[in-house]
N, C-alpha and C positions, 0 to 999 in steps of 0.2 A: 332750346333751354340752356341757359348758362348762368354762371354766377358773375355778377358785375364787380370786377375788382380792378383797381388801378393803384399804382404806387403811392398816390397821394393819400390813399386810405391809411396806409401804415405810417406815412409821414405824419399824418394827423395823430395817430396813436403815440408816436414818439413825443410830439409836442404836448399831448395831454398828460403823458407820464411825467415829463419834466415839470409841467405846471402843477401836477398833483403833489410832487415832492416839495415844491415851493409853498404849498398850502399848509404844510405841517408846522404846528406851533412849537415853541421852545420846549414845552413839556413832552414833545414827541407825539402828541395826539392831534387829532383833526377835529374841526368844527364843521357844522353843516354849510357854513358860508366862509369864504376866504377872509382872512384878516379879522375874524371875529375874536373877541376877548371873552367869550362866554365860557362856561364850563365845557369840558370835552364832550363831544358826541361820539359815543362808542359804537353806535350804528355806523357812522361815517368812518371811524377808525378801523373797524372790522372790514368794511368794504375796501378801504385803502390798502390794508395788509394783503388782502386777496388779490387786489390789482397788481401790487408789487410782485407777488408770487407768480402770477400769470405772465407778467412782463419779463420775468427772469431775474428780478432784483431781490434775491432771497436774503441777502445781508441786511438790507434796510427793513425788510419784513420781520426778520427775527429780532432785530434791535427794538422795534416798536412793540413786538409781542412780549419780549422780556420786560420791558418797561410797564406793560399792562399787568403782567403777573405781579410785579413789585407794587403796583398801585393797589391791587386787591389785598396783598399781604399787609401793606402799610396801613390801609384803612380798615382792615379786618372785615372786608366784605366777602360774601360768597357769590356776589353778582355785581354787575356794573350799573350805576345809576343812569337815568336819562340825562339829556343835555340840560334840563332845568335843575337837575340835582336833587329833586324831591321824590322821585318815584323810580320804580324799576319796571321795565317792560320786555316782552319777548323779543321784539325786533332788535334792539341794541345788543342783547345778550346772545341771541342765536348767531348773529353775524360775527360777534367777537370771539365766542368760544370756538366756533368752526374755524375761524382764521388762525387762531393760536394753535389749535390742534393740527392744522394743515402744515404749518411751518415749524412747529416745535413738538412733534409727536412724542418725544422722550419726556415731556413734561406732563403727560396725561395723568400720572398718579397724583401730582400735587394739585391738579385741577378737578379732582374727584368731587369736592364739595360744590364746585361750580356746576358740574353735571347734575348733582342731586338737587340743585336749585330748580332745575327743569323738572326732574322726576317728582319732586315734592309738590310742585304746583300743577301737576296734571289733574284734571277733573276726574270724577268717578266714571264719567261716560267715555273717557279716553281723550278728550279734547284739551286744548290749552286756550286761554284767553290772552289778549294782548297785555292787559294788566291783571296779574293774578288776583282773583277775588271779584273781578268785575265781568260778569257774563256778557259776551259779545256774539257768540255763535257764528263766528267767521272761520271757515275751515282753513284759511291761509295761515293763521297763527299756529294751528296744529301742525301744518306742513313744515313751517320754519323750525318749530321745536323738534319735530321728528328728525329733521335733517341733521341736527346736532347729535341727538342720541344715537342715530345710526352711524355717524362718523366715529363716535366713541366706541361703539360696538365693533366696528371694523378694526380699530387700533388694538383693542385688548384681545380680540379673537385670534390675532396672529400668534399669541403665546398662551395656549390652553393650560399650561402648567404654572403660570404666574399667580401670585397671591391676589393681584388685582382682578384677574379673570375669575378665579374661584369665588371671591368675595362679592363681586358686583354683577356678574353676568346675568344672573336670574332676574334681578331687579330691572336691568336694562332690557332684557328680552320681554318682560311683562309690559314695560312702558311702550315698547315698539308695537307689541301685539294689540294693546288697547288703543293706541293711536291709529294703527292701521284699520282696525275694525270700525273706529269712529269715521274715518275718512271714507271708507267704502260704503258705510251706512248712511252718511249724511247727504247723499245725492238725491235729486228729485226722483219720483216714482217712474216718470217717463224715461228718464236717462237709464235707470236701472233695467227697465224692460228691454232697452236697446242693447244693453251690455257694454255701454261706453263709460269711460271714466271722465266725466264732465261735472263741473260744479257751478252752482250759483254763488253769488257774492256772500249770501248767508245760508247757513245750513237749514234746509227745508225739504219736505217731501213734496211740496207743491211745485208746479212748473213755474219757472220765472226766467229772468234774464240770465243767460250763462255768462260767467265772468272768465275772460281769458287769462287775466293775471292770476286769479285763484287756481284755475285749471292748470296752468303751466307749472306753478310751484308744487301743486299736489302731484302732478305727473312726474316732476323732477325727482321728488323724494320717493315716490312709489317705485320708480324704476330702480333706485338704489336699494330699496328694501328687497325687491325681487331678486336682485343679484347677490346681496349680502346674506340673506337668509335662505337662499336657494329656493325661492318661491317663483319658479319659472313662469307659472301661469299669470302672475301679476305683471312681470316684465313684458310678457307677450301681449297682455291686455293694454298696457301703456303704449306699446308700439302700434297696436291696431288702432287705438284712439287717435294717436298722432297722425297716422296715415289718413284716417277719416277727416281730420282737420285740414290736412294738406289738400286733399281732394275737394274739400268744401271751399277752398280759397278762390275768390274771384279776382284775378289780377286787374281787371278793368275797373272794378269798383273799390278794390283794396278792402274787401270785406270777406268774412267767413260765414258760410251758411251750412247748417246741419239740419236736414229735414225741414227746410224752409225757415228755420229759426236762426236769426243772426246772433253770433257770439259778440259780445261787447269787447272790442279790442282796447278801448281807452277808458276803462273803468277807473274810478277813484275810490279808494277804500277809506272810509271814515270810521273812527272809533271814539266814543265819548265826546263827540262834537268838536273837540279841539285838536285831534290828532288825525291828520289827513295825509295819505300817501298817494301822490299823483301818479298818472299813468307812466311817467318817466322812470318811476321806481321799478316797474315791472317789465318794461320793454327789453332791457338787457337780459333779464332772467329768461324771458321767452325765447330770445335768440339763442342763448346758451343751451336751453332745453332741446332746441331743434338741431343745433350744431353738433350735439353729442352723436348724432346718427349719420355724420358725413361719410363714414366708412361702411355704412350699411347699404347693401345693394338694393334692398327693397325701397329704401328712401330715395336713393340716387336715381331710380328709374321713375319716380313720380314727376309728372310734368310740372307741377306747381311747387315742388320742393325749393328750388333755388329762387324762383320769383318771390316766394313768401319770405325767405331769408333776406333777399334784396330789399324788400319793402320795409322790413324792420330796421335793417342797417341804414337805409336812407333816412328813416325817421330819426334814428340816433344821430347820424352825421349832420342832419339839418338842424339839430339842437345844439351843435357846437358853436360857441361864440368866442370871439377874440376880445379879451378884456383890455389888454395893453400890449406893448411890444413883447413878443415871444411869450405871452401868457394866454392860455386858452382854457376853456372849461365847457361843461355841458349844462344846458338848462334842465331843470327838473319839471318844468311846466311850460308847454308850448305858448301859453299866453303871457309869459313873463320874460323879461330880458335878463333877469338875474341868473347867474350860474349857481349851481349847487356842487359842493365838493363831492358828495356821495354819488351824484350823477356822473361827474367826471371820472371817479374811480370805477364805476360800473362800465363806462365806455372803454376804459383801458382793459378791463376784464374781457369784454366781448371781442374787441379787435385783436387782442393778444391770443385769445382762444381761436378766433377765426384763422389767424395766421398759422398757428400750430396745426389746426385741423386740415387746412389746405395742403400743407406739406405731407401730412399723414395720408390723406386721400389720394394725393398724386402718386405717392410711392406705392400705395396699395394697388392702384390701377396698373402701374408699370409692372409690378410683381405678378399680378394675375395674367397680364398679357404675355409676360415672359414664360409663365407656366404653360400657356397654350401655344408656345413656340411661335408667337407672332413677333414681328420685327418692328421696332420703333426707330425710324431713321431720323437723324438730325434733331434729336430732342435732348437738350442738356438741362439737367436739373441741378440747380445750385444748392448743394448740400452744405452743411456746416464745414465739412472737410474742404470742399471746394472754395468756400469763402476764406478759409484760413490760407489756402494756397494762393488765392487771389491777393490777399493782403500782403503775403510775402513777396509776390511779384511786384506789387505796387511799391513796397518799401525798397526793393532792389532798384527799380527804375528811378524812383525818387532820389535815392542816394547817389546813383550814377550821375544823374543830372546835377545834383548838388555838388558832387565831387568835381565835375567838369567846371562848374561855375566858380568854385573856390580855387581850384588848382591853377587855372589859366592866369588870373591876375597875380597870384603869388609867384608863379614861374616868371612872368614878365617883369615883376618888381625886382626879383633877385638878379635877373639878367641885366636890368638897367643899372642897378647899383654897382654891379661888378666887383664885389668884395673878393679879394684874391684868395682868402682862406676858404671860402665856401663855394667859389665858382665851380670847382670840379664836382661838387656834390649838388649842383643846382636841382637836378631832377629828383633824386631821392629825398632831398630836403623839402622840396615843394610838395612831394607826395605825403611826407610825414606830417607837415604842417596842415595840409588839407584834410588828412584823415583825423587829426586831432580836432580840427575845427568842426568836421562833420559829426564826430562823436558828441562834442559839446552842444551843437545845434539840436541833435536828436534828443539829448537829455533835457535840454532847456525847453524845447518845443514839443515834448512828447505828446501831450494831450491834443495839441493842434494837429500834429501829423496823423494821429489815430483818427481824429475827426475827419480830416481830409481824405484818409484812406476809406473810411466808412462811406463818405459821400461818393467816392468813385465807385464803390460797390453798388450803391443805389443806381447810379447813372449807367454803369456798364452792365450790371448783372441782374438787378432786381426786376426791371421791366421785362427782361427775357423770361425770368422765372414765372412772373404773373401771366405772360402770354402763353407759356407752355401749359400752365395749369388750366387756363381758360380753354385752350385748344383740346387738352385731354378730356376735360369735363364735357365740352360740346360734342366731341367725337365719340366718347365711350359711355355716355349716360343718356342715350336716347331711349325713348319709351319702346319696349318690345312690342312687336306686332302679334 
């Protein structure tokens, strides 16, 4: 059992990130498709902001988020319109509010009306519909809405004495409780009997086809609720269900069976006939849900845990297409050749999260082994500090070579000219001119040198990091007897 990783995976992530930035329009917002002149897609923009955060580009993420807040204030909206500009729906606003709160938590107070757009459109039974006022009975819209409300709860709960907390916490808690009760109650009767957290595409008590996209999103938010509201039993039930799903995965067929019932991995969710979310919209979310437990020993010891992650990542990578020179994107639908900006952003989210979790998992294994007084020989983990040291070493070697290349011709030139006034100072003068030249070259070619340095890191160090991680995972995550 191992996680299939190679350096090309993260090279692909770098290319997708650069392409994603190029898809941004002049108004700083994104559209569903590149080079589109339509009105902004705030679903896509929210996804792009989170992709930039995951990748580590907080500056661009905050810049777009601030522009989004100005958009709301300028147009006197309490929510973002859909891409057609005619209506408002849960998907665009849940991604957008969550993204803004993630990178600009200090702006939570001025976004309170945005939060109440969600609270005010919650149905009496605790559910949310994709379009407020149009009943759809799909649990996934409730999960998306709860994800935002829980995020806001986490932010204001950090300061119980604040006016924001005292004024709004009760309304937020009521909304979360109603939404939680709805999700727990809208499962089929057979699933309830088994004590599993699984959902059909539509809320029903009757047995039907289990939806993996819906289930993943519901599990994603329920685990957050369990942790945020100290409902440990919910978090435990989520983990137990995920373990059951992992055990039910058949790597030979790439299918998941629970009690002989197949879970639909590639479901498409339609609402009001013209709004369709293809499977590509949910695969990234499903991977992130499972990646969350990469430091959980119970998950790491499951034989099918990494094969299931491999399967989803392969599905994602196989959807990456090259549009033109140095421009890449991800398809939203396997039957189409056209890339989608939202799918590209979600790919960056997944691959960036995978990279971070790999590092964290690797460090955790080493720490636990050290605690048990085991010795790990000849294992070098390239940490951020090590990368910085490597860059410094590269720059030193690079400048020594550059100094030699510049000094030699200058020294020879001065010796050949044989100016009487400077001949006694040939060597120091050559050194001074060479140093001045090197400083100029470093300043002028700064970006190129950094890029060259990064390339050397990938060639010299990254493959070794990947090999170490793979070896550690293969060695120390075997199934216990």
